[in-house]
Structure formats: structure tokens, C-alpha cells
BALO-495456 format. One record per residue (C-alpha): residue in one letter; x, y, z. Coordinates in Angstrom, 2 decimals, padded with zeros to 5 digits. Layout:
BEGIN
<pt resn="a" east="X" north="Y" up="Z"/>
...
END
This chain:
BEGIN
<pt resn="m" east="-026.52" north="-032.94" up="-043.76"/>
<pt resn="g" east="-026.11" north="-029.89" up="-041.38"/>
<pt resn="g" east="-025.55" north="-029.74" up="-037.47"/>
<pt resn="g" east="-028.82" north="-028.61" up="-036.55"/>
<pt resn="q" east="-030.81" north="-031.55" up="-039.20"/>
<pt resn="v" east="-028.03" north="-034.67" up="-037.51"/>
<pt resn="k" east="-029.61" north="-033.14" up="-034.24"/>
<pt resn="r" east="-032.83" north="-033.28" up="-035.04"/>
<pt resn="l" east="-032.02" north="-037.08" up="-036.53"/>
<pt resn="t" east="-030.45" north="-037.61" up="-033.57"/>
<pt resn="k" east="-034.06" north="-036.93" up="-031.17"/>
<pt resn="s" east="-035.60" north="-038.77" up="-033.45"/>
<pt resn="c" east="-033.21" north="-041.95" up="-033.15"/>
<pt resn="v" east="-033.87" north="-041.39" up="-029.52"/>
<pt resn="l" east="-037.44" north="-041.55" up="-029.49"/>
<pt resn="a" east="-037.65" north="-044.54" up="-032.43"/>
<pt resn="v" east="-035.95" north="-046.75" up="-029.64"/>
<pt resn="l" east="-037.43" north="-045.91" up="-026.66"/>
<pt resn="l" east="-040.69" north="-046.58" up="-028.38"/>
<pt resn="a" east="-039.47" north="-049.93" up="-029.75"/>
<pt resn="a" east="-037.74" north="-050.93" up="-026.64"/>
<pt resn="g" east="-040.03" north="-049.77" up="-024.21"/>
<pt resn="g" east="-043.51" north="-049.05" up="-025.65"/>
<pt resn="f" east="-044.38" north="-048.69" up="-021.20"/>
<pt resn="l" east="-042.42" north="-045.72" up="-021.33"/>
<pt resn="s" east="-044.23" north="-042.81" up="-020.46"/>
<pt resn="g" east="-043.75" north="-039.29" up="-022.63"/>
<pt resn="p" east="-041.71" north="-037.58" up="-019.32"/>
<pt resn="a" east="-039.42" north="-040.90" up="-019.19"/>
<pt resn="i" east="-038.18" north="-040.65" up="-022.41"/>
<pt resn="a" east="-037.16" north="-037.41" up="-021.98"/>
<pt resn="q" east="-036.04" north="-037.42" up="-018.84"/>
<pt resn="w" east="-032.46" north="-038.63" up="-019.26"/>
<pt resn="k" east="-029.49" north="-036.95" up="-021.29"/>
<pt resn="p" east="-025.29" north="-036.76" up="-020.16"/>
<pt resn="q" east="-025.22" north="-033.67" up="-017.36"/>
<pt resn="k" east="-021.68" north="-033.73" up="-017.19"/>
<pt resn="n" east="-018.70" north="-034.36" up="-019.57"/>
<pt resn="v" east="-018.74" north="-037.61" up="-021.22"/>
<pt resn="e" east="-016.12" north="-040.15" up="-021.35"/>
<pt resn="i" east="-014.66" north="-042.33" up="-023.80"/>
<pt resn="v" east="-012.21" north="-044.83" up="-022.41"/>
<pt resn="a" east="-009.80" north="-046.22" up="-024.17"/>
<pt resn="l" east="-007.81" north="-049.08" up="-023.90"/>
<pt resn="s" east="-004.81" north="-048.91" up="-025.66"/>
<pt resn="g" east="-002.14" north="-046.65" up="-026.10"/>
<pt resn="p" east="-001.91" north="-043.45" up="-028.68"/>
<pt resn="g" east="-002.55" north="-044.28" up="-032.43"/>
<pt resn="g" east="-003.93" north="-048.09" up="-031.02"/>
<pt resn="a" east="-006.80" north="-049.32" up="-032.51"/>
<pt resn="n" east="-008.59" north="-048.69" up="-029.53"/>
<pt resn="d" east="-007.58" north="-045.13" up="-029.47"/>
<pt resn="v" east="-008.56" north="-044.70" up="-033.51"/>
<pt resn="i" east="-011.73" north="-045.61" up="-032.66"/>
<pt resn="a" east="-012.58" north="-043.81" up="-029.74"/>
<pt resn="r" east="-011.17" north="-040.43" up="-030.89"/>
<pt resn="a" east="-012.96" north="-040.83" up="-034.16"/>
<pt resn="v" east="-016.30" north="-041.68" up="-032.43"/>
<pt resn="q" east="-015.77" north="-038.77" up="-029.93"/>
<pt resn="r" east="-014.67" north="-036.25" up="-033.17"/>
<pt resn="i" east="-018.27" north="-037.19" up="-034.89"/>
<pt resn="m" east="-019.96" north="-036.46" up="-031.69"/>
<pt resn="q" east="-018.69" north="-032.85" up="-031.59"/>
<pt resn="e" east="-018.70" north="-031.76" up="-034.47"/>
<pt resn="k" east="-022.09" north="-033.06" up="-035.60"/>
<pt resn="r" east="-023.06" north="-031.66" up="-031.89"/>
<pt resn="l" east="-024.93" north="-034.69" up="-030.98"/>
<pt resn="v" east="-024.37" north="-034.47" up="-027.68"/>
<pt resn="d" east="-024.32" north="-031.56" up="-025.58"/>
<pt resn="m" east="-021.70" north="-031.76" up="-022.87"/>
<pt resn="p" east="-018.51" north="-032.21" up="-024.14"/>
<pt resn="v" east="-016.88" north="-035.08" up="-024.98"/>
<pt resn="t" east="-013.63" north="-036.18" up="-023.99"/>
<pt resn="v" east="-011.23" north="-039.26" up="-024.54"/>
<pt resn="v" east="-009.58" north="-040.89" up="-021.41"/>
<pt resn="s" east="-006.58" north="-043.74" up="-021.52"/>
<pt resn="k" east="-007.04" north="-046.60" up="-019.60"/>
<pt resn="p" east="-004.56" north="-049.01" up="-021.40"/>
<pt resn="g" east="-003.16" north="-052.35" up="-019.85"/>
<pt resn="g" east="-004.09" north="-055.35" up="-018.73"/>
<pt resn="g" east="-005.21" north="-056.55" up="-022.50"/>
<pt resn="g" east="-008.38" north="-053.51" up="-021.54"/>
<pt resn="v" east="-008.71" north="-054.78" up="-017.82"/>
<pt resn="i" east="-008.04" north="-051.60" up="-016.46"/>
<pt resn="g" east="-010.09" north="-049.95" up="-018.94"/>
<pt resn="w" east="-013.01" north="-052.05" up="-018.03"/>
<pt resn="t" east="-012.35" north="-051.77" up="-014.33"/>
<pt resn="y" east="-012.31" north="-047.77" up="-014.19"/>
<pt resn="l" east="-015.60" north="-048.29" up="-016.23"/>
<pt resn="n" east="-017.14" north="-050.30" up="-013.77"/>
<pt resn="q" east="-016.27" north="-047.87" up="-011.05"/>
<pt resn="h" east="-018.75" north="-045.09" up="-012.53"/>
<pt resn="a" east="-022.17" north="-048.00" up="-012.85"/>
<pt resn="g" east="-025.04" north="-046.55" up="-013.64"/>
<pt resn="d" east="-023.58" north="-043.33" up="-014.60"/>
<pt resn="g" east="-024.65" north="-042.89" up="-018.67"/>
<pt resn="a" east="-021.26" north="-040.83" up="-019.15"/>
<pt resn="y" east="-019.18" north="-042.94" up="-019.40"/>
<pt resn="l" east="-018.50" north="-045.49" up="-022.49"/>
<pt resn="s" east="-015.85" north="-047.51" up="-024.58"/>
<pt resn="v" east="-014.86" north="-048.86" up="-027.11"/>
<pt resn="s" east="-015.46" north="-052.84" up="-026.82"/>
<pt resn="p" east="-013.04" north="-055.13" up="-028.96"/>
<pt resn="i" east="-013.26" north="-058.47" up="-028.69"/>
<pt resn="n" east="-010.64" north="-058.88" up="-025.91"/>
<pt resn="l" east="-013.91" north="-057.92" up="-023.14"/>
<pt resn="l" east="-014.17" north="-061.70" up="-023.75"/>
<pt resn="t" east="-011.97" north="-062.90" up="-024.34"/>
<pt resn="e" east="-009.61" north="-062.25" up="-021.74"/>
<pt resn="h" east="-012.74" north="-063.77" up="-019.30"/>
<pt resn="i" east="-012.23" north="-066.98" up="-020.84"/>
<pt resn="l" east="-008.57" north="-066.89" up="-020.69"/>
<pt resn="g" east="-009.16" north="-066.32" up="-017.15"/>
<pt resn="s" east="-007.20" north="-062.70" up="-016.76"/>
<pt resn="s" east="-010.42" north="-060.73" up="-016.72"/>
<pt resn="p" east="-013.26" north="-061.35" up="-014.30"/>
<pt resn="i" east="-015.03" north="-058.96" up="-016.81"/>
<pt resn="t" east="-016.87" north="-059.50" up="-020.11"/>
<pt resn="y" east="-020.00" north="-058.51" up="-021.81"/>
<pt resn="t" east="-022.51" north="-059.52" up="-018.76"/>
<pt resn="d" east="-020.62" north="-057.41" up="-016.66"/>
<pt resn="v" east="-020.78" north="-054.38" up="-018.46"/>
<pt resn="t" east="-023.77" north="-052.72" up="-020.70"/>
<pt resn="p" east="-023.88" north="-053.67" up="-024.29"/>
<pt resn="i" east="-024.70" north="-050.09" up="-026.51"/>
<pt resn="a" east="-024.06" north="-050.82" up="-029.77"/>
<pt resn="q" east="-022.17" north="-052.96" up="-032.32"/>
<pt resn="l" east="-020.25" north="-050.18" up="-035.52"/>
<pt resn="f" east="-018.00" north="-052.45" up="-037.72"/>
<pt resn="n" east="-015.68" north="-054.71" up="-038.18"/>
<pt resn="e" east="-011.93" north="-054.26" up="-038.88"/>
<pt resn="y" east="-009.77" north="-056.98" up="-040.67"/>
<pt resn="v" east="-005.95" north="-057.99" up="-039.96"/>
<pt resn="a" east="-002.97" north="-057.36" up="-041.69"/>
<pt resn="f" east="000.10" north="-059.51" up="-041.52"/>
<pt resn="s" east="003.18" north="-057.74" up="-042.25"/>
<pt resn="v" east="007.28" north="-057.47" up="-043.10"/>
<pt resn="k" east="009.90" north="-055.54" up="-043.88"/>
<pt resn="p" east="010.28" north="-054.64" up="-046.70"/>
<pt resn="d" east="014.02" north="-056.75" up="-047.44"/>
<pt resn="s" east="012.37" north="-059.60" up="-045.36"/>
<pt resn="p" east="013.07" north="-063.36" up="-046.96"/>
<pt resn="i" east="009.07" north="-064.03" up="-046.39"/>
<pt resn="k" east="007.79" north="-062.90" up="-050.03"/>
<pt resn="s" east="004.27" north="-064.35" up="-049.22"/>
<pt resn="a" east="001.75" north="-066.66" up="-047.19"/>
<pt resn="g" east="003.33" north="-069.14" up="-048.61"/>
<pt resn="d" east="007.05" north="-068.74" up="-047.78"/>
<pt resn="l" east="006.07" north="-067.84" up="-043.79"/>
<pt resn="v" east="004.06" north="-071.04" up="-043.81"/>
<pt resn="e" east="006.48" north="-073.45" up="-045.32"/>
<pt resn="q" east="009.08" north="-072.39" up="-042.44"/>
<pt resn="l" east="006.68" north="-072.37" up="-039.71"/>
<pt resn="k" east="005.38" north="-076.20" up="-040.88"/>
<pt resn="r" east="009.07" north="-077.18" up="-040.23"/>
<pt resn="d" east="009.66" north="-075.22" up="-037.32"/>
<pt resn="p" east="006.63" north="-073.65" up="-035.76"/>
<pt resn="a" east="009.03" north="-071.50" up="-033.54"/>
<pt resn="s" east="011.44" north="-070.31" up="-035.95"/>
<pt resn="r" east="009.48" north="-067.16" up="-036.76"/>
<pt resn="s" east="008.11" north="-064.37" up="-034.68"/>
<pt resn="f" east="004.45" north="-062.86" up="-034.56"/>
<pt resn="a" east="004.17" north="-059.32" up="-032.83"/>
<pt resn="i" east="000.55" north="-059.41" up="-031.73"/>
<pt resn="a" east="-001.39" north="-056.32" up="-029.39"/>
<pt resn="i" east="-002.60" north="-055.71" up="-026.86"/>
<pt resn="s" east="-002.90" north="-059.56" up="-025.35"/>
<pt resn="l" east="-002.50" north="-063.37" up="-026.23"/>
<pt resn="g" east="-006.60" north="-064.30" up="-027.08"/>
<pt resn="g" east="-007.05" north="-061.04" up="-028.86"/>
<pt resn="a" east="-008.10" north="-060.05" up="-032.58"/>
<pt resn="n" east="-004.72" north="-059.83" up="-033.68"/>
<pt resn="h" east="-003.38" north="-062.96" up="-031.96"/>
<pt resn="i" east="-006.91" north="-065.21" up="-033.04"/>
<pt resn="a" east="-006.57" north="-063.88" up="-036.72"/>
<pt resn="t" east="-002.77" north="-065.37" up="-036.51"/>
<pt resn="v" east="-003.84" north="-068.54" up="-035.19"/>
<pt resn="l" east="-007.08" north="-069.76" up="-037.39"/>
<pt resn="a" east="-004.67" north="-069.01" up="-040.58"/>
<pt resn="m" east="-001.99" north="-070.79" up="-039.31"/>
<pt resn="k" east="-004.21" north="-073.92" up="-038.33"/>
<pt resn="a" east="-006.26" north="-073.38" up="-041.82"/>
<pt resn="a" east="-002.43" north="-073.96" up="-043.37"/>
<pt resn="g" east="-001.29" north="-077.21" up="-041.19"/>
<pt resn="v" east="000.76" north="-075.10" up="-038.55"/>
<pt resn="d" east="001.33" north="-076.85" up="-035.11"/>
<pt resn="i" east="-000.51" north="-073.55" up="-033.51"/>
<pt resn="k" east="000.60" north="-074.46" up="-030.03"/>
<pt resn="k" east="004.54" north="-073.89" up="-030.92"/>
<pt resn="l" east="003.96" north="-070.40" up="-032.25"/>
<pt resn="k" east="005.88" north="-067.63" up="-031.00"/>
<pt resn="f" east="004.20" north="-063.97" up="-030.08"/>
<pt resn="a" east="005.58" north="-061.09" up="-028.45"/>
<pt resn="i" east="003.29" north="-058.45" up="-026.93"/>
<pt resn="f" east="002.91" north="-054.99" up="-027.52"/>
<pt resn="g" east="000.94" north="-052.35" up="-025.98"/>
<pt resn="s" east="-000.21" north="-050.72" up="-029.47"/>
<pt resn="g" east="-000.51" north="-051.77" up="-033.01"/>
<pt resn="p" east="001.50" north="-049.23" up="-033.97"/>
<pt resn="q" east="004.47" north="-050.65" up="-031.39"/>
<pt resn="s" east="004.19" north="-053.89" up="-033.29"/>
<pt resn="l" east="004.84" north="-052.70" up="-036.59"/>
<pt resn="t" east="007.63" north="-050.40" up="-035.36"/>
<pt resn="a" east="008.86" north="-053.56" up="-033.56"/>
<pt resn="v" east="009.11" north="-055.33" up="-037.15"/>
<pt resn="m" east="010.56" north="-052.46" up="-039.38"/>
<pt resn="g" east="013.38" north="-052.68" up="-036.44"/>
<pt resn="g" east="014.06" north="-056.48" up="-037.24"/>
<pt resn="h" east="012.99" north="-057.37" up="-033.97"/>
<pt resn="v" east="010.35" north="-059.78" up="-034.63"/>
<pt resn="d" east="009.41" north="-061.45" up="-038.10"/>
<pt resn="v" east="005.75" north="-060.52" up="-038.49"/>
<pt resn="a" east="003.76" north="-058.09" up="-036.95"/>
<pt resn="a" east="-000.44" north="-059.13" up="-037.21"/>
<pt resn="a" east="-002.15" north="-055.69" up="-036.68"/>
<pt resn="p" east="-005.60" north="-053.98" up="-037.83"/>
<pt resn="v" east="-005.15" north="-052.42" up="-041.62"/>
<pt resn="s" east="-006.20" north="-049.08" up="-039.95"/>
<pt resn="g" east="-003.01" north="-048.85" up="-038.57"/>
<pt resn="t" east="-000.94" north="-050.81" up="-041.38"/>
<pt resn="a" east="-002.22" north="-048.47" up="-044.19"/>
<pt resn="p" east="000.57" north="-045.96" up="-043.51"/>
<pt resn="q" east="003.28" north="-047.66" up="-042.74"/>
<pt resn="l" east="002.64" north="-049.71" up="-045.96"/>
<pt resn="q" east="002.13" north="-046.07" up="-047.90"/>
<pt resn="a" east="005.37" north="-045.13" up="-046.91"/>
<pt resn="g" east="006.97" north="-048.33" up="-048.05"/>
<pt resn="r" east="008.47" north="-049.09" up="-044.21"/>
<pt resn="v" east="006.48" north="-052.78" up="-044.06"/>
<pt resn="r" east="005.38" north="-054.98" up="-047.21"/>
<pt resn="v" east="002.17" north="-057.41" up="-046.24"/>
<pt resn="i" east="001.62" north="-060.50" up="-047.06"/>
<pt resn="a" east="-001.79" north="-061.12" up="-046.16"/>
<pt resn="v" east="-004.64" north="-059.98" up="-044.90"/>
<pt resn="s" east="-007.56" north="-061.94" up="-043.49"/>
<pt resn="s" east="-010.49" north="-060.23" up="-045.34"/>
<pt resn="p" east="-012.76" north="-062.64" up="-047.80"/>
<pt resn="q" east="-011.82" north="-060.50" up="-050.65"/>
<pt resn="r" east="-009.30" north="-058.05" up="-051.62"/>
<pt resn="l" east="-009.18" north="-055.14" up="-050.13"/>
<pt resn="g" east="-009.57" north="-051.21" up="-052.33"/>
<pt resn="g" east="-006.49" north="-048.44" up="-051.93"/>
<pt resn="a" east="-003.39" north="-049.17" up="-050.57"/>
<pt resn="f" east="-003.98" north="-053.34" up="-050.05"/>
<pt resn="a" east="-005.09" north="-053.32" up="-053.81"/>
<pt resn="g" east="-001.86" north="-055.63" up="-054.32"/>
<pt resn="v" east="-002.46" north="-057.37" up="-050.84"/>
<pt resn="p" east="-003.48" north="-061.15" up="-051.69"/>
<pt resn="t" east="-005.78" north="-062.39" up="-048.98"/>
<pt resn="w" east="-005.21" north="-065.61" up="-047.22"/>
<pt resn="k" east="-007.84" north="-067.58" up="-049.17"/>
<pt resn="e" east="-006.05" north="-066.16" up="-052.81"/>
<pt resn="q" east="-002.76" north="-068.31" up="-051.40"/>
<pt resn="g" east="-004.58" north="-071.14" up="-050.55"/>
<pt resn="i" east="-005.29" north="-070.87" up="-047.19"/>
<pt resn="d" east="-008.97" north="-070.91" up="-046.39"/>
<pt resn="s" east="-009.09" north="-068.25" up="-043.30"/>
<pt resn="v" east="-011.40" north="-065.57" up="-043.03"/>
<pt resn="f" east="-011.28" north="-063.50" up="-039.91"/>
<pt resn="s" east="-013.00" north="-060.07" up="-039.12"/>
<pt resn="s" east="-012.77" north="-058.20" up="-035.94"/>
<pt resn="p" east="-016.15" north="-056.47" up="-034.55"/>
<pt resn="r" east="-015.59" north="-053.14" up="-032.42"/>
<pt resn="g" east="-018.65" north="-052.43" up="-030.53"/>
<pt resn="m" east="-019.46" north="-049.29" up="-027.46"/>
<pt resn="i" east="-020.43" north="-050.16" up="-024.22"/>
<pt resn="g" east="-021.27" north="-048.32" up="-020.72"/>
<pt resn="p" east="-020.74" north="-049.56" up="-017.09"/>
<pt resn="k" east="-022.80" north="-051.79" up="-015.17"/>
<pt resn="g" east="-026.04" north="-051.18" up="-014.68"/>
<pt resn="m" east="-027.33" north="-048.27" up="-017.14"/>
<pt resn="s" east="-030.96" north="-047.69" up="-017.52"/>
<pt resn="q" east="-033.23" north="-048.29" up="-020.27"/>
<pt resn="v" east="-033.29" north="-044.99" up="-021.17"/>
<pt resn="q" east="-029.80" north="-044.29" up="-020.78"/>
<pt resn="i" east="-029.21" north="-047.42" up="-023.41"/>
<pt resn="a" east="-031.95" north="-045.84" up="-025.47"/>
<pt resn="y" east="-030.17" north="-042.22" up="-025.55"/>
<pt resn="w" east="-027.04" north="-043.29" up="-026.58"/>
<pt resn="e" east="-028.39" north="-046.07" up="-029.23"/>
<pt resn="g" east="-030.02" north="-043.07" up="-030.54"/>
<pt resn="v" east="-026.80" north="-041.27" up="-030.58"/>
<pt resn="l" east="-024.34" north="-043.93" up="-032.59"/>
<pt resn="a" east="-027.29" north="-044.50" up="-034.61"/>
<pt resn="a" east="-027.20" north="-040.89" up="-036.34"/>
<pt resn="m" east="-023.18" north="-041.10" up="-035.71"/>
<pt resn="v" east="-023.13" north="-043.98" up="-038.46"/>
<pt resn="q" east="-025.65" north="-041.82" up="-041.17"/>
<pt resn="t" east="-023.29" north="-039.24" up="-041.20"/>
<pt resn="e" east="-020.87" north="-038.68" up="-043.97"/>
<pt resn="e" east="-017.85" north="-038.10" up="-041.57"/>
<pt resn="w" east="-018.67" north="-041.47" up="-040.29"/>
<pt resn="k" east="-018.59" north="-042.85" up="-043.86"/>
<pt resn="k" east="-015.88" north="-041.16" up="-045.11"/>
<pt resn="d" east="-013.82" north="-042.89" up="-042.02"/>
<pt resn="m" east="-014.92" north="-046.45" up="-042.60"/>
<pt resn="e" east="-013.93" north="-046.08" up="-046.61"/>
<pt resn="s" east="-010.33" north="-044.77" up="-045.33"/>
<pt resn="k" east="-010.03" north="-047.06" up="-042.61"/>
<pt resn="f" east="-011.15" north="-050.07" up="-044.51"/>
<pt resn="w" east="-013.68" north="-050.57" up="-042.25"/>
<pt resn="e" east="-016.74" north="-053.06" up="-042.36"/>
<pt resn="s" east="-020.20" north="-051.41" up="-041.57"/>
<pt resn="r" east="-022.47" north="-053.13" up="-039.00"/>
<pt resn="f" east="-024.50" north="-051.50" up="-036.83"/>
<pt resn="m" east="-026.58" north="-053.33" up="-034.05"/>
<pt resn="n" east="-028.52" north="-052.12" up="-031.26"/>
<pt resn="s" east="-028.26" north="-052.85" up="-027.66"/>
<pt resn="a" east="-030.55" north="-055.89" up="-027.38"/>
<pt resn="e" east="-029.08" north="-057.35" up="-031.04"/>
<pt resn="s" east="-025.34" north="-056.56" up="-029.82"/>
<pt resn="r" east="-025.58" north="-058.58" up="-026.01"/>
<pt resn="r" east="-027.07" north="-061.86" up="-028.48"/>
<pt resn="f" east="-024.23" north="-061.11" up="-030.89"/>
<pt resn="l" east="-021.17" north="-061.00" up="-028.24"/>
<pt resn="k" east="-022.80" north="-064.07" up="-026.69"/>
<pt resn="a" east="-022.73" north="-066.16" up="-029.83"/>
<pt resn="q" east="-019.04" north="-064.18" up="-030.24"/>
<pt resn="y" east="-017.73" north="-065.73" up="-026.80"/>
<pt resn="d" east="-018.63" north="-069.35" up="-027.64"/>
<pt resn="d" east="-016.92" north="-069.13" up="-031.18"/>
<pt resn="y" east="-013.99" north="-067.57" up="-029.14"/>
<pt resn="k" east="-013.72" north="-070.40" up="-026.09"/>
<pt resn="a" east="-013.73" north="-073.19" up="-028.87"/>
<pt resn="v" east="-010.74" north="-071.43" up="-030.48"/>
<pt resn="l" east="-008.84" north="-070.66" up="-027.48"/>
<pt resn="a" east="-009.51" north="-074.03" up="-025.93"/>
<pt resn="d" east="-008.20" north="-075.77" up="-029.02"/>
<pt resn="l" east="-005.04" north="-073.99" up="-027.98"/>
<pt resn="g" east="-005.22" north="-075.22" up="-024.00"/>
<pt resn="l" east="-005.71" north="-071.52" up="-022.98"/>
<pt resn="a" east="-009.34" north="-071.42" up="-021.79"/>
<pt resn="r" east="-009.96" north="-071.68" up="-018.26"/>
END
């Protein structure tokens, strides 16, 4: 599909979303908004981290396919488990030229009491996909399988350490505790080391500083292919392909645990319906491009598009689910 075709598709999507979401809007109201300045996508992790990779993938396709008339840039605001980025986002309340990737930390940091901001304090725009978590060790690690890890942790839950990013309550942390709980390990005694990005977690494992890295499959794949890590389990319901074809799931190894991390896009609080509809249309067009579909395949992402209203309902359900998990750990506030 050529750039012109995608651009026409984008305008059609914007119109369709607006008509579906608010039939009361007049023709002039439908056409009255689009970005009039550079668009910023706020990345919550450092370079190479999951949020940074997603933000740059979105930016690249928006620009290559000319889905947005204005330049699109990625602005890194790491730190505080995402709080720094969301605070920056909300400093531009009502401004539709600002977007951010939405990881589960938007929900869990609020449940933990470490962030005043959650999904009700920003503008959910869309859900894009789910991502699974890979559990890696050094190639020469004595931990050869999930069974080896569980056996050691059942004897002493603090005998092995897990590297995670970007905070307790994040996707990598929850994927770990859910798997270990299903295996019968005392999850309240597990030992975690927190890093600023998934690549940093993997580097810590490769250097022998931490025993196991729980990191997104997309960021783990290059290290696995290079032979720098050995992956003992993935959190998917079935085996993944490509580099992970030889890696068993938790379920294959007798541990009844599946976990996927939802990834979406949000804007600052106070966005108008026409701003929301514009970005819904842009993102709906983006996920139909061949470039995005190739990213889904190469990064082992599972496509799952939802519009703004669906996204808000989904985030509410996820908030309740994560609150139950973190309460079980004694971490919910």
C-alpha cells in the first residue's frame, strides 16, 4: 500500500471513528483538529528499553507512511517507574500533540502507592498489542530448566535473584511472581534487582551479577540469537516461533502460568473528542500497514487493537486484576 493510499485510509478512519463516537458532531467540527506543531511521543524507558522500542516503531511508521502531517519525535523521560514521563505528559493537558506509550506500570504504580497518576488521570487512546516475557540465564548457568529454578527456590526463595525493569509491579515483576506462585514458591521472599531497561537486566545476567532476567521477548531475542543468554521459559500460552522455537513455555514445564503485557497509547488529561478521534484514526491506519505487521512478527508481539472507549474499559479490568495480584504480595496500598 502506497503512502497516498494510507493517508487516504487514515482520513477515512478518522471520519468513521468520529461518526461512530459522536454523531452529533457537525462536518466542520469533524475537520477542525489535527496537530499544528511537532508531535512528541514520550518514551518511559532508556534507549533500547521496551517503551523506547515501541515509541520509535510508532514514530517510524507514522512518518514513513505520512499518517501525520507534522514531524513526530520521541522524547525520553525515564525514571520513577514511568511517573516522570506521565507527569511530563500531563504538563501539556488538553494538548493533542503529546502522546505516550502505556505499559501496565500506569496501573500498578498507582496500586503500589508510588504514583498519583493512573489511567483515569490521562486520556486512553488505543491498545495496540500484547507482549510476552522471557526468562533468561547465562549460557553456562547451572539452572538448566524451569524445574531447576523452581526446585532451588522452593528450598530457599531468596537463593536466586531476578533482574527486572522498570519497577516492582511492572510486567516483568508480575510475570515472575505469577509463575513462581503457580509453581508453589513463596513469592513474598523472592529477591529482585531493578534496572532502568530490559537490556540492562540482560546485561546484568550476562555479567553474572543476577541469576535470572525477566525481560520482554522482543528485547531478549537478539541476545538469545547471539548465544549470550539461554532462555529457560516464556510466558506465552504456546511456543513462540523464530529464535524462541526451542524454548518451552511455563505450561509445558508443568507450571500453569500465562502472562502477556498489554501495550497501548495514551495522551494527556483533558483531550477533546476530536483529538481522540484523530489519533484513533491514525493508529487504526498504522496497525493495518505491512510495516507494522512485520514488526508484530519480528518482535513477537501479538496484535490487539482497541479504540479509546474499549481501551478505557480494558484498563479498568486490568487495574482490578493487578490490584489482586499485588495485594497477594502485600504491596497494594
